[in-house]
N, CA, C and O atoms as a CHARMM CRD file, in Angstrom:
* protein
*
  372
    1    1 MET  N     23.96200  -2.64300   0.67500 PROA 1      0.00000
    2    1 MET  CA    22.94300  -3.28400  -0.14300 PROA 1      0.00000
    3    1 MET  C     22.16200  -2.22800  -0.91400 PROA 1      0.00000
    4    1 MET  O     21.79000  -1.19100  -0.36400 PROA 1      0.00000
    5    2 GLU  N     21.92500  -2.49600  -2.16400 PROA 2      0.00000
    6    2 GLU  CA    21.19800  -1.56600  -3.01600 PROA 2      0.00000
    7    2 GLU  C     19.70300  -1.61300  -2.72000 PROA 2      0.00000
    8    2 GLU  O     19.15000  -2.67800  -2.44300 PROA 2      0.00000
    9    3 LYS  N     19.04900  -0.44600  -2.78100 PROA 3      0.00000
   10    3 LYS  CA    17.61100  -0.36900  -2.54700 PROA 3      0.00000
   11    3 LYS  C     16.86800  -1.06900  -3.69100 PROA 3      0.00000
   12    3 LYS  O     17.24900  -0.92100  -4.85200 PROA 3      0.00000
   13    4 PRO  N     15.81300  -1.83000  -3.37600 PROA 4      0.00000
   14    4 PRO  CA    15.04700  -2.49100  -4.43300 PROA 4      0.00000
   15    4 PRO  C     14.07900  -1.54400  -5.12700 PROA 4      0.00000
   16    4 PRO  O     13.34300  -1.96000  -6.02200 PROA 4      0.00000
   17    5 TRP  N     14.07000  -0.28300  -4.72900 PROA 5      0.00000
   18    5 TRP  CA    13.15700   0.70200  -5.28800 PROA 5      0.00000
   19    5 TRP  C     13.89000   2.01800  -5.39300 PROA 5      0.00000
   20    5 TRP  O     14.88200   2.23500  -4.69800 PROA 5      0.00000
   21    6 THR  N     13.42300   2.88300  -6.23600 PROA 6      0.00000
   22    6 THR  CA    13.97500   4.23100  -6.34000 PROA 6      0.00000
   23    6 THR  C     12.82200   5.21700  -6.43300 PROA 6      0.00000
   24    6 THR  O     11.77500   4.92000  -7.00800 PROA 6      0.00000
   25    7 ILE  N     13.02900   6.37900  -5.86500 PROA 7      0.00000
   26    7 ILE  CA    12.03100   7.44600  -5.94100 PROA 7      0.00000
   27    7 ILE  C     12.31300   8.25200  -7.19900 PROA 7      0.00000
   28    7 ILE  O     13.46500   8.54700  -7.51500 PROA 7      0.00000
   29    8 GLU  N     11.25600   8.60400  -7.90800 PROA 8      0.00000
   30    8 GLU  CA    11.42000   9.36500  -9.14400 PROA 8      0.00000
   31    8 GLU  C     12.17700  10.65700  -8.87600 PROA 8      0.00000
   32    8 GLU  O     12.01000  11.28600  -7.83100 PROA 8      0.00000
   33    9 LYS  N     13.00500  11.03900  -9.82800 PROA 9      0.00000
   34    9 LYS  CA    13.76600  12.28100  -9.72100 PROA 9      0.00000
   35    9 LYS  C     12.80200  13.45800  -9.54000 PROA 9      0.00000
   36    9 LYS  O     11.73600  13.49700 -10.15400 PROA 9      0.00000
   37   10 ASP  N     13.18300  14.39800  -8.70600 PROA 10     0.00000
   38   10 ASP  CA    12.39700  15.61500  -8.44500 PROA 10     0.00000
   39   10 ASP  C     11.06300  15.32200  -7.77100 PROA 10     0.00000
   40   10 ASP  O     10.11700  16.09600  -7.91400 PROA 10     0.00000
   41   11 ARG  N     10.97600  14.21800  -7.04100 PROA 11     0.00000
   42   11 ARG  CA     9.74300  13.90200  -6.31100 PROA 11     0.00000
   43   11 ARG  C     10.12900  13.35700  -4.94700 PROA 11     0.00000
   44   11 ARG  O     10.97600  12.46900  -4.84300 PROA 11     0.00000
   45   12 THR  N      9.51600  13.88300  -3.91500 PROA 12     0.00000
   46   12 THR  CA     9.75200  13.35500  -2.58600 PROA 12     0.00000
   47   12 THR  C      8.69300  12.31000  -2.28000 PROA 12     0.00000
   48   12 THR  O      7.58600  12.35600  -2.81600 PROA 12     0.00000
   49   13 GLU  N      9.04100  11.37300  -1.41600 PROA 13     0.00000
   50   13 GLU  CA     8.08100  10.32100  -1.08200 PROA 13     0.00000
   51   13 GLU  C      6.87400  10.91800  -0.37200 PROA 13     0.00000
   52   13 GLU  O      6.98300  11.91200   0.34600 PROA 13     0.00000
   53   14 LYS  N      5.74000  10.30200  -0.58400 PROA 14     0.00000
   54   14 LYS  CA     4.50900  10.68600   0.10400 PROA 14     0.00000
   55   14 LYS  C      4.17100   9.58600   1.10100 PROA 14     0.00000
   56   14 LYS  O      4.53500   8.42600   0.91300 PROA 14     0.00000
   57   15 VAL  N      3.47700   9.96200   2.15100 PROA 15     0.00000
   58   15 VAL  CA     2.95200   8.99400   3.10600 PROA 15     0.00000
   59   15 VAL  C      1.44100   8.96300   2.91900 PROA 15     0.00000
   60   15 VAL  O      0.76800   9.98800   3.02900 PROA 15     0.00000
   61   16 HSD  N      0.91800   7.77800   2.63700 PROA 16     0.00000
   62   16 HSD  CA    -0.51600   7.59000   2.42700 PROA 16     0.00000
   63   16 HSD  C     -1.06900   6.79900   3.60600 PROA 16     0.00000
   64   16 HSD  O     -0.70400   5.63700   3.78600 PROA 16     0.00000
   65   17 SER  N     -1.93300   7.39500   4.40500 PROA 17     0.00000
   66   17 SER  CA    -2.59100   6.67800   5.50500 PROA 17     0.00000
   67   17 SER  C     -3.89900   6.11800   4.97500 PROA 17     0.00000
   68   17 SER  O     -4.77300   6.86000   4.52600 PROA 17     0.00000
   69   18 ILE  N     -4.02100   4.78900   5.03400 PROA 18     0.00000
   70   18 ILE  CA    -5.20200   4.14800   4.46500 PROA 18     0.00000
   71   18 ILE  C     -5.78100   3.11100   5.42500 PROA 18     0.00000
   72   18 ILE  O     -5.07300   2.51400   6.23700 PROA 18     0.00000
   73   19 LYS  N     -7.08700   2.92000   5.30200 PROA 19     0.00000
   74   19 LYS  CA    -7.78600   1.91000   6.10100 PROA 19     0.00000
   75   19 LYS  C     -7.43500   0.51600   5.60300 PROA 19     0.00000
   76   19 LYS  O     -7.24500   0.29600   4.40700 PROA 19     0.00000
   77   20 CYS  N     -7.35100  -0.41600   6.53700 PROA 20     0.00000
   78   20 CYS  CA    -7.08000  -1.80800   6.19200 PROA 20     0.00000
   79   20 CYS  C     -7.90900  -2.68200   7.13300 PROA 20     0.00000
   80   20 CYS  O     -7.75600  -2.60000   8.35100 PROA 20     0.00000
   81   21 TRP  N     -8.76900  -3.50100   6.58200 PROA 21     0.00000
   82   21 TRP  CA    -9.64100  -4.34300   7.41100 PROA 21     0.00000
   83   21 TRP  C     -8.81800  -5.40600   8.14500 PROA 21     0.00000
   84   21 TRP  O     -7.72400  -5.75300   7.70000 PROA 21     0.00000
   85   22 PRO  N     -9.33400  -5.92500   9.26600 PROA 22     0.00000
   86   22 PRO  CA    -8.56000  -6.82600  10.13200 PROA 22     0.00000
   87   22 PRO  C     -7.93600  -8.04100   9.44200 PROA 22     0.00000
   88   22 PRO  O     -6.76200  -8.33100   9.67300 PROA 22     0.00000
   89   23 LYS  N     -8.67700  -8.75000   8.61300 PROA 23     0.00000
   90   23 LYS  CA    -8.13200  -9.94800   7.97400 PROA 23     0.00000
   91   23 LYS  C     -6.92400  -9.59900   7.10500 PROA 23     0.00000
   92   23 LYS  O     -5.89500 -10.27200   7.17300 PROA 23     0.00000
   93   24 GLN  N     -7.04300  -8.55900   6.29700 PROA 24     0.00000
   94   24 GLN  CA    -5.95900  -8.14600   5.42500 PROA 24     0.00000
   95   24 GLN  C     -4.80500  -7.54100   6.23900 PROA 24     0.00000
   96   24 GLN  O     -3.63500  -7.75700   5.92400 PROA 24     0.00000
   97   25 PHE  N     -5.14600  -6.78600   7.28400 PROA 25     0.00000
   98   25 PHE  CA    -4.10400  -6.20500   8.13200 PROA 25     0.00000
   99   25 PHE  C     -3.25600  -7.30700   8.77100 PROA 25     0.00000
  100   25 PHE  O     -2.02700  -7.23100   8.76200 PROA 25     0.00000
  101   26 ASP  N     -3.90900  -8.32600   9.32300 PROA 26     0.00000
  102   26 ASP  CA    -3.17700  -9.43600   9.94400 PROA 26     0.00000
  103   26 ASP  C     -2.24500 -10.12400   8.94900 PROA 26     0.00000
  104   26 ASP  O     -1.12600 -10.50000   9.29900 PROA 26     0.00000
  105   27 ALA  N     -2.70900 -10.29000   7.70800 PROA 27     0.00000
  106   27 ALA  CA    -1.88800 -10.94900   6.68600 PROA 27     0.00000
  107   27 ALA  C     -0.65600 -10.10200   6.34200 PROA 27     0.00000
  108   27 ALA  O      0.43100 -10.65000   6.15800 PROA 27     0.00000
  109   28 VAL  N     -0.80800  -8.79400   6.25600 PROA 28     0.00000
  110   28 VAL  CA     0.33600  -7.91500   5.99500 PROA 28     0.00000
  111   28 VAL  C      1.25800  -7.91200   7.20900 PROA 28     0.00000
  112   28 VAL  O      2.47400  -8.04200   7.06700 PROA 28     0.00000
  113   29 PHE  N      0.68800  -7.76500   8.39200 PROA 29     0.00000
  114   29 PHE  CA     1.46800  -7.67800   9.62100 PROA 29     0.00000
  115   29 PHE  C      2.30900  -8.93000   9.84900 PROA 29     0.00000
  116   29 PHE  O      3.44600  -8.83900  10.31200 PROA 29     0.00000
  117   30 SER  N      1.75700 -10.09400   9.52800 PROA 30     0.00000
  118   30 SER  CA     2.47500 -11.35900   9.73100 PROA 30     0.00000
  119   30 SER  C      3.49200 -11.64900   8.62300 PROA 30     0.00000
  120   30 SER  O      4.33200 -12.53800   8.76800 PROA 30     0.00000
  121   31 GLY  N      3.41700 -10.89600   7.51200 PROA 31     0.00000
  122   31 GLY  CA     4.34000 -11.10700   6.40100 PROA 31     0.00000
  123   31 GLY  C      3.81700 -12.03700   5.32000 PROA 31     0.00000
  124   31 GLY  O      4.50700 -12.27800   4.33000 PROA 31     0.00000
  125   32 ARG  N      2.59700 -12.56900   5.49200 PROA 32     0.00000
  126   32 ARG  CA     2.03300 -13.46700   4.47800 PROA 32     0.00000
  127   32 ARG  C      1.58600 -12.70900   3.22700 PROA 32     0.00000
  128   32 ARG  O      1.54800 -13.27900   2.13700 PROA 32     0.00000
  129   33 LYS  N      1.25300 -11.44600   3.37700 PROA 33     0.00000
  130   33 LYS  CA     0.74300 -10.64200   2.25500 PROA 33     0.00000
  131   33 LYS  C      1.66700  -9.44600   2.06000 PROA 33     0.00000
  132   33 LYS  O      1.83600  -8.63400   2.96900 PROA 33     0.00000
  133   34 ARG  N      2.26000  -9.33800   0.88700 PROA 34     0.00000
  134   34 ARG  CA     3.18400  -8.24100   0.59100 PROA 34     0.00000
  135   34 ARG  C      2.71400  -7.42800  -0.61500 PROA 34     0.00000
  136   34 ARG  O      3.52200  -6.97900  -1.42800 PROA 34     0.00000
  137   35 TYR  N      1.41200  -7.24800  -0.71800 PROA 35     0.00000
  138   35 TYR  CA     0.86200  -6.44000  -1.80100 PROA 35     0.00000
  139   35 TYR  C     -0.46300  -5.83500  -1.34000 PROA 35     0.00000
  140   35 TYR  O     -1.08100  -6.32200  -0.39400 PROA 35     0.00000
  141   36 GLU  N     -0.88000  -4.79700  -1.99800 PROA 36     0.00000
  142   36 GLU  CA    -2.19900  -4.20700  -1.79700 PROA 36     0.00000
  143   36 GLU  C     -2.80200  -3.95100  -3.16400 PROA 36     0.00000
  144   36 GLU  O     -2.11300  -3.50200  -4.07900 PROA 36     0.00000
  145   37 VAL  N     -4.07800  -4.23300  -3.30300 PROA 37     0.00000
  146   37 VAL  CA    -4.82900  -3.88900  -4.50900 PROA 37     0.00000
  147   37 VAL  C     -5.67900  -2.69300  -4.12600 PROA 37     0.00000
  148   37 VAL  O     -6.51000  -2.77900  -3.22200 PROA 37     0.00000
  149   38 ARG  N     -5.47600  -1.59200  -4.80200 PROA 38     0.00000
  150   38 ARG  CA    -6.12100  -0.34000  -4.41500 PROA 38     0.00000
  151   38 ARG  C     -6.62100   0.43600  -5.61700 PROA 38     0.00000
  152   38 ARG  O     -6.10400   0.30900  -6.72700 PROA 38     0.00000
  153   39 LYS  N     -7.65200   1.25100  -5.36200 PROA 39     0.00000
  154   39 LYS  CA    -8.06200   2.24500  -6.34100 PROA 39     0.00000
  155   39 LYS  C     -6.95700   3.29200  -6.33600 PROA 39     0.00000
  156   39 LYS  O     -6.56700   3.77800  -5.27400 PROA 39     0.00000
  157   40 ASN  N     -6.45400   3.64100  -7.50800 PROA 40     0.00000
  158   40 ASN  CA    -5.35300   4.61000  -7.56800 PROA 40     0.00000
  159   40 ASN  C     -5.90400   6.02900  -7.61300 PROA 40     0.00000
  160   40 ASN  O     -5.84800   6.70700  -8.63900 PROA 40     0.00000
  161   41 ASP  N     -6.43400   6.45700  -6.47800 PROA 41     0.00000
  162   41 ASP  CA    -6.99000   7.80500  -6.36400 PROA 41     0.00000
  163   41 ASP  C     -6.08600   8.70600  -5.52300 PROA 41     0.00000
  164   41 ASP  O     -6.48800   9.80100  -5.12700 PROA 41     0.00000
  165   42 ARG  N     -4.84900   8.23600  -5.24900 PROA 42     0.00000
  166   42 ARG  CA    -3.91600   8.98900  -4.40400 PROA 42     0.00000
  167   42 ARG  C     -2.56800   9.21000  -5.06700 PROA 42     0.00000
  168   42 ARG  O     -1.62100   9.64300  -4.41000 PROA 42     0.00000
  169   43 ASP  N     -2.46500   8.92100  -6.34900 PROA 43     0.00000
  170   43 ASP  CA    -1.20400   9.09100  -7.07000 PROA 43     0.00000
  171   43 ASP  C     -0.08400   8.28900  -6.40700 PROA 43     0.00000
  172   43 ASP  O      0.99700   8.81800  -6.14900 PROA 43     0.00000
  173   44 TYR  N     -0.34800   7.01300  -6.13400 PROA 44     0.00000
  174   44 TYR  CA     0.67000   6.14300  -5.54900 PROA 44     0.00000
  175   44 TYR  C      1.86500   6.04400  -6.47900 PROA 44     0.00000
  176   44 TYR  O      1.71200   6.02000  -7.70000 PROA 44     0.00000
  177   45 ARG  N      3.06400   5.98600  -5.89500 PROA 45     0.00000
  178   45 ARG  CA     4.29000   5.84100  -6.66200 PROA 45     0.00000
  179   45 ARG  C      5.26500   4.94600  -5.90900 PROA 45     0.00000
  180   45 ARG  O      5.22100   4.85500  -4.68200 PROA 45     0.00000
  181   46 VAL  N      6.14400   4.28900  -6.65500 PROA 46     0.00000
  182   46 VAL  CA     7.20600   3.49300  -6.04500 PROA 46     0.00000
  183   46 VAL  C      8.04000   4.41600  -5.15400 PROA 46     0.00000
  184   46 VAL  O      8.40600   5.51800  -5.56200 PROA 46     0.00000
  185   47 GLY  N      8.33600   3.95800  -3.93500 PROA 47     0.00000
  186   47 GLY  CA     9.09900   4.74300  -2.96400 PROA 47     0.00000
  187   47 GLY  C      8.22700   5.39400  -1.91500 PROA 47     0.00000
  188   47 GLY  O      8.71800   5.76000  -0.84700 PROA 47     0.00000
  189   48 ASP  N      6.91900   5.54900  -2.20000 PROA 48     0.00000
  190   48 ASP  CA     6.00200   6.11200  -1.21000 PROA 48     0.00000
  191   48 ASP  C      5.81200   5.14800  -0.04800 PROA 48     0.00000
  192   48 ASP  O      6.11600   3.95900  -0.15400 PROA 48     0.00000
  193   49 ILE  N      5.30900   5.67300   1.05600 PROA 49     0.00000
  194   49 ILE  CA     5.01900   4.88700   2.24600 PROA 49     0.00000
  195   49 ILE  C      3.50700   4.70400   2.38100 PROA 49     0.00000
  196   49 ILE  O      2.74400   5.66300   2.26500 PROA 49     0.00000
  197   50 LEU  N      3.08400   3.45900   2.62900 PROA 50     0.00000
  198   50 LEU  CA     1.68400   3.19200   2.97200 PROA 50     0.00000
  199   50 LEU  C      1.62700   2.99900   4.47800 PROA 50     0.00000
  200   50 LEU  O      2.26000   2.09000   5.01500 PROA 50     0.00000
  201   51 ASN  N      0.88100   3.83900   5.15000 PROA 51     0.00000
  202   51 ASN  CA     0.62800   3.66500   6.57000 PROA 51     0.00000
  203   51 ASN  C     -0.72300   2.95500   6.67400 PROA 51     0.00000
  204   51 ASN  O     -1.77600   3.59100   6.64000 PROA 51     0.00000
  205   52 LEU  N     -0.67300   1.63000   6.80000 PROA 52     0.00000
  206   52 LEU  CA    -1.90100   0.83400   6.87900 PROA 52     0.00000
  207   52 LEU  C     -2.42200   0.90200   8.30000 PROA 52     0.00000
  208   52 LEU  O     -1.73200   0.51000   9.24100 PROA 52     0.00000
  209   53 ARG  N     -3.64500   1.40000   8.45700 PROA 53     0.00000
  210   53 ARG  CA    -4.27200   1.52700   9.76400 PROA 53     0.00000
  211   53 ARG  C     -5.43300   0.54800   9.84200 PROA 53     0.00000
  212   53 ARG  O     -6.35200   0.59200   9.02400 PROA 53     0.00000
  213   54 GLU  N     -5.38400  -0.33000  10.82700 PROA 54     0.00000
  214   54 GLU  CA    -6.42900  -1.34400  10.94700 PROA 54     0.00000
  215   54 GLU  C     -7.76600  -0.67200  11.28800 PROA 54     0.00000
  216   54 GLU  O     -7.87000   0.11100  12.23200 PROA 54     0.00000
  217   55 TRP  N     -8.77300  -1.00300  10.49200 PROA 55     0.00000
  218   55 TRP  CA   -10.11600  -0.43400  10.60000 PROA 55     0.00000
  219   55 TRP  C    -11.09200  -1.57000  10.83200 PROA 55     0.00000
  220   55 TRP  O    -11.11600  -2.53800  10.07200 PROA 55     0.00000
  221   56 ASP  N    -11.89100  -1.45800  11.86900 PROA 56     0.00000
  222   56 ASP  CA   -12.89600  -2.48300  12.16300 PROA 56     0.00000
  223   56 ASP  C    -14.23300  -2.05500  11.56900 PROA 56     0.00000
  224   56 ASP  O    -14.85900  -1.12200  12.07300 PROA 56     0.00000
  225   57 PRO  N    -14.68100  -2.72400  10.50000 PROA 57     0.00000
  226   57 PRO  CA   -15.93900  -2.31200   9.85900 PROA 57     0.00000
  227   57 PRO  C    -17.15800  -2.54900  10.75000 PROA 57     0.00000
  228   57 PRO  O    -18.20100  -1.93000  10.54400 PROA 57     0.00000
  229   58 LYS  N    -17.03700  -3.43000  11.72900 PROA 58     0.00000
  230   58 LYS  CA   -18.16400  -3.68900  12.63900 PROA 58     0.00000
  231   58 LYS  C    -18.40200  -2.52100  13.58200 PROA 58     0.00000
  232   58 LYS  O    -19.54800  -2.17800  13.87300 PROA 58     0.00000
  233   59 THR  N    -17.32900  -1.91100  14.06000 PROA 59     0.00000
  234   59 THR  CA   -17.46200  -0.78800  14.99800 PROA 59     0.00000
  235   59 THR  C    -17.37100   0.55900  14.30000 PROA 59     0.00000
  236   59 THR  O    -17.77600   1.58400  14.84800 PROA 59     0.00000
  237   60 GLY  N    -16.82900   0.54600  13.06700 PROA 60     0.00000
  238   60 GLY  CA   -16.64500   1.80000  12.34100 PROA 60     0.00000
  239   60 GLY  C    -15.53700   2.65200  12.93600 PROA 60     0.00000
  240   60 GLY  O    -15.56700   3.87800  12.83700 PROA 60     0.00000
  241   61 GLN  N    -14.54400   1.99100  13.56100 PROA 61     0.00000
  242   61 GLN  CA   -13.45300   2.72600  14.19800 PROA 61     0.00000
  243   61 GLN  C    -12.11400   2.07000  13.91000 PROA 61     0.00000
  244   61 GLN  O    -12.03500   0.88800  13.57200 PROA 61     0.00000
  245   62 TYR  N    -11.06400   2.86800  14.05100 PROA 62     0.00000
  246   62 TYR  CA    -9.71700   2.33000  13.96700 PROA 62     0.00000
  247   62 TYR  C     -9.42200   1.56100  15.25700 PROA 62     0.00000
  248   62 TYR  O     -9.88400   1.93500  16.33500 PROA 62     0.00000
  249   63 THR  N     -8.64100   0.47900  15.12800 PROA 63     0.00000
  250   63 THR  CA    -8.31000  -0.34700  16.30100 PROA 63     0.00000
  251   63 THR  C     -7.10600   0.18400  17.05600 PROA 63     0.00000
  252   63 THR  O     -6.90200  -0.17000  18.21700 PROA 63     0.00000
  253   64 GLY  N     -6.30600   1.02400  16.42200 PROA 64     0.00000
  254   64 GLY  CA    -5.07900   1.53000  17.03400 PROA 64     0.00000
  255   64 GLY  C     -3.83100   0.85000  16.49100 PROA 64     0.00000
  256   64 GLY  O     -2.71800   1.31700  16.73400 PROA 64     0.00000
  257   65 ARG  N     -4.00500  -0.25700  15.75400 PROA 65     0.00000
  258   65 ARG  CA    -2.84100  -0.93600  15.16900 PROA 65     0.00000
  259   65 ARG  C     -2.55000  -0.33300  13.79200 PROA 65     0.00000
  260   65 ARG  O     -3.46200   0.00800  13.04000 PROA 65     0.00000
  261   66 SER  N     -1.25800  -0.21200  13.48500 PROA 66     0.00000
  262   66 SER  CA    -0.85800   0.28600  12.17300 PROA 66     0.00000
  263   66 SER  C      0.51400  -0.29000  11.82600 PROA 66     0.00000
  264   66 SER  O      1.25600  -0.74200  12.69800 PROA 66     0.00000
  265   67 ILE  N      0.82900  -0.26100  10.54500 PROA 67     0.00000
  266   67 ILE  CA     2.13500  -0.69100  10.06400 PROA 67     0.00000
  267   67 ILE  C      2.47400   0.15600   8.83900 PROA 67     0.00000
  268   67 ILE  O      1.62600   0.39600   7.98000 PROA 67     0.00000
  269   68 ALA  N      3.72200   0.60000   8.77600 PROA 68     0.00000
  270   68 ALA  CA     4.18700   1.39800   7.63700 PROA 68     0.00000
  271   68 ALA  C      4.96000   0.48900   6.69200 PROA 68     0.00000
  272   68 ALA  O      5.87800  -0.21900   7.10600 PROA 68     0.00000
  273   69 MET  N      4.58500   0.51700   5.43300 PROA 69     0.00000
  274   69 MET  CA     5.22700  -0.29400   4.39800 PROA 69     0.00000
  275   69 MET  C      5.59900   0.62300   3.22600 PROA 69     0.00000
  276   69 MET  O      4.89100   1.58300   2.92500 PROA 69     0.00000
  277   70 ARG  N      6.71500   0.31000   2.57900 PROA 70     0.00000
  278   70 ARG  CA     7.13700   1.08500   1.41000 PROA 70     0.00000
  279   70 ARG  C      6.61900   0.40500   0.13700 PROA 70     0.00000
  280   70 ARG  O      6.62400  -0.82100   0.03200 PROA 70     0.00000
  281   71 ILE  N      6.17900   1.21000  -0.81500 PROA 71     0.00000
  282   71 ILE  CA     5.79200   0.68700  -2.12500 PROA 71     0.00000
  283   71 ILE  C      7.07900   0.38900  -2.88700 PROA 71     0.00000
  284   71 ILE  O      7.82500   1.29700  -3.25300 PROA 71     0.00000
  285   72 SER  N      7.32400  -0.89400  -3.11700 PROA 72     0.00000
  286   72 SER  CA     8.55900  -1.30400  -3.78800 PROA 72     0.00000
  287   72 SER  C      8.33300  -1.65400  -5.26400 PROA 72     0.00000
  288   72 SER  O      9.28600  -1.75400  -6.03600 PROA 72     0.00000
  289   73 TYR  N      7.06900  -1.83800  -5.64700 PROA 73     0.00000
  290   73 TYR  CA     6.73800  -2.17500  -7.02900 PROA 73     0.00000
  291   73 TYR  C      5.28800  -1.77100  -7.26300 PROA 73     0.00000
  292   73 TYR  O      4.47500  -1.77600  -6.33800 PROA 73     0.00000
  293   74 MET  N      4.97400  -1.42500  -8.49100 PROA 74     0.00000
  294   74 MET  CA     3.59800  -1.03100  -8.79900 PROA 74     0.00000
  295   74 MET  C      3.20900  -1.52200 -10.18500 PROA 74     0.00000
  296   74 MET  O      3.90900  -1.27800 -11.16700 PROA 74     0.00000
  297   75 THR  N      2.07600  -2.21900 -10.24600 PROA 75     0.00000
  298   75 THR  CA     1.46700  -2.57600 -11.52000 PROA 75     0.00000
  299   75 THR  C      0.27800  -1.63500 -11.69800 PROA 75     0.00000
  300   75 THR  O     -0.67900  -1.66500 -10.92400 PROA 75     0.00000
  301   76 GLU  N      0.35600  -0.81600 -12.71200 PROA 76     0.00000
  302   76 GLU  CA    -0.65700   0.21000 -12.91200 PROA 76     0.00000
  303   76 GLU  C     -1.88600  -0.33900 -13.61800 PROA 76     0.00000
  304   76 GLU  O     -1.82800  -1.33100 -14.34500 PROA 76     0.00000
  305   77 GLY  N     -3.00000   0.34000 -13.37800 PROA 77     0.00000
  306   77 GLY  CA    -4.24400  -0.00300 -14.04100 PROA 77     0.00000
  307   77 GLY  C     -4.11700   0.11800 -15.54800 PROA 77     0.00000
  308   77 GLY  O     -3.31300   0.89600 -16.06300 PROA 77     0.00000
  309   78 GLY  N     -4.92500  -0.66500 -16.24100 PROA 78     0.00000
  310   78 GLY  CA    -4.88000  -0.66000 -17.69500 PROA 78     0.00000
  311   78 GLY  C     -3.89500  -1.67000 -18.24800 PROA 78     0.00000
  312   78 GLY  O     -3.77700  -1.82200 -19.46400 PROA 78     0.00000
  313   79 THR  N     -3.17900  -2.37000 -17.36000 PROA 79     0.00000
  314   79 THR  CA    -2.25400  -3.42000 -17.79100 PROA 79     0.00000
  315   79 THR  C     -2.65600  -4.73000 -17.13900 PROA 79     0.00000
  316   79 THR  O     -3.26700  -4.73600 -16.07000 PROA 79     0.00000
  317   80 PHE  N     -2.31800  -5.82900 -17.77400 PROA 80     0.00000
  318   80 PHE  CA    -2.57600  -7.16900 -17.25400 PROA 80     0.00000
  319   80 PHE  C     -4.03800  -7.38000 -16.83300 PROA 80     0.00000
  320   80 PHE  O     -4.31200  -8.11300 -15.88300 PROA 80     0.00000
  321   81 GLY  N     -4.95500  -6.74900 -17.52900 PROA 81     0.00000
  322   81 GLY  CA    -6.37100  -6.92900 -17.26300 PROA 81     0.00000
  323   81 GLY  C     -6.92500  -6.11800 -16.10500 PROA 81     0.00000
  324   81 GLY  O     -8.10300  -6.24900 -15.77100 PROA 81     0.00000
  325   82 LEU  N     -6.09500  -5.27800 -15.48100 PROA 82     0.00000
  326   82 LEU  CA    -6.58500  -4.43900 -14.38100 PROA 82     0.00000
  327   82 LEU  C     -7.41700  -3.28000 -14.92400 PROA 82     0.00000
  328   82 LEU  O     -7.06200  -2.69300 -15.94700 PROA 82     0.00000
  329   83 PRO  N     -8.51600  -2.94500 -14.25400 PROA 83     0.00000
  330   83 PRO  CA    -9.23200  -1.71900 -14.63600 PROA 83     0.00000
  331   83 PRO  C     -8.29100  -0.51800 -14.51800 PROA 83     0.00000
  332   83 PRO  O     -7.35400  -0.54100 -13.72000 PROA 83     0.00000
  333   84 LYS  N     -8.53800   0.52600 -15.30500 PROA 84     0.00000
  334   84 LYS  CA    -7.63300   1.67800 -15.35700 PROA 84     0.00000
  335   84 LYS  C     -7.44200   2.37100 -14.01200 PROA 84     0.00000
  336   84 LYS  O     -6.38700   2.96000 -13.77600 PROA 84     0.00000
  337   85 ASP  N     -8.42900   2.31500 -13.12800 PROA 85     0.00000
  338   85 ASP  CA    -8.31800   3.04900 -11.85600 PROA 85     0.00000
  339   85 ASP  C     -7.82800   2.17500 -10.69100 PROA 85     0.00000
  340   85 ASP  O     -7.81500   2.62300  -9.54500 PROA 85     0.00000
  341   86 ILE  N     -7.42700   0.93300 -10.98200 PROA 86     0.00000
  342   86 ILE  CA    -6.95400   0.00500  -9.94000 PROA 86     0.00000
  343   86 ILE  C     -5.46200  -0.26700 -10.13200 PROA 86     0.00000
  344   86 ILE  O     -4.98100  -0.37300 -11.26100 PROA 86     0.00000
  345   87 CYS  N     -4.73500  -0.37800  -9.01500 PROA 87     0.00000
  346   87 CYS  CA    -3.31600  -0.71800  -9.10300 PROA 87     0.00000
  347   87 CYS  C     -2.98400  -1.79700  -8.07800 PROA 87     0.00000
  348   87 CYS  O     -3.69300  -1.97600  -7.08700 PROA 87     0.00000
  349   88 VAL  N     -1.90400  -2.50500  -8.33500 PROA 88     0.00000
  350   88 VAL  CA    -1.38700  -3.50300  -7.38100 PROA 88     0.00000
  351   88 VAL  C     -0.05400  -2.96200  -6.88200 PROA 88     0.00000
  352   88 VAL  O      0.84200  -2.66600  -7.67200 PROA 88     0.00000
  353   89 LEU  N      0.06800  -2.83600  -5.57400 PROA 89     0.00000
  354   89 LEU  CA     1.25100  -2.25100  -4.96600 PROA 89     0.00000
  355   89 LEU  C      2.04400  -3.34900  -4.26300 PROA 89     0.00000
  356   89 LEU  O      1.52900  -4.00300  -3.35800 PROA 89     0.00000
  357   90 GLY  N      3.28900  -3.55200  -4.67300 PROA 90     0.00000
  358   90 GLY  CA     4.19300  -4.45600  -3.97200 PROA 90     0.00000
  359   90 GLY  C      4.73300  -3.73100  -2.74800 PROA 90     0.00000
  360   90 GLY  O      5.12100  -2.56700  -2.84600 PROA 90     0.00000
  361   91 LEU  N      4.76500  -4.39900  -1.59200 PROA 91     0.00000
  362   91 LEU  CA     5.15100  -3.76600  -0.33700 PROA 91     0.00000
  363   91 LEU  C      6.41000  -4.38600   0.25800 PROA 91     0.00000
  364   91 LEU  O      6.64200  -5.59000   0.13800 PROA 91     0.00000
  365   92 SER  N      7.21400  -3.55300   0.89600 PROA 92     0.00000
  366   92 SER  CA     8.36700  -4.03200   1.65100 PROA 92     0.00000
  367   92 SER  C      8.47200  -3.21400   2.92500 PROA 92     0.00000
  368   92 SER  O      7.92200  -2.11700   3.02500 PROA 92     0.00000
  369   93 LEU  N      9.19500  -3.77300   3.90900 PROA 93     0.00000
  370   93 LEU  CA     9.37500  -3.06200   5.18500 PROA 93     0.00000
  371   93 LEU  C     10.36000  -1.93500   5.04500 PROA 93     0.00000
  372   93 LEU  O     10.63400  -1.23000   6.01600 PROA 93     0.00000
């Protein structure tokens, strides 16, 4: 089966560890949510890995749950009405 994503030539994938609040984490973990809307301050690219780490804003601590997802699609800021510094990342396992 062909990969639904490709990594840019001369670039290795990056792993981005990011906080994810419980409601959004549960939706990604269960498969109901396959995208992330993020400030693009990490040079996200198709093929990179998002290590979503569940963060509890009430306690100010990580819960210990995490899930790794690959960026399979990216809508960059400045298109489709998105602010220039915001991107929408399509996720796959």
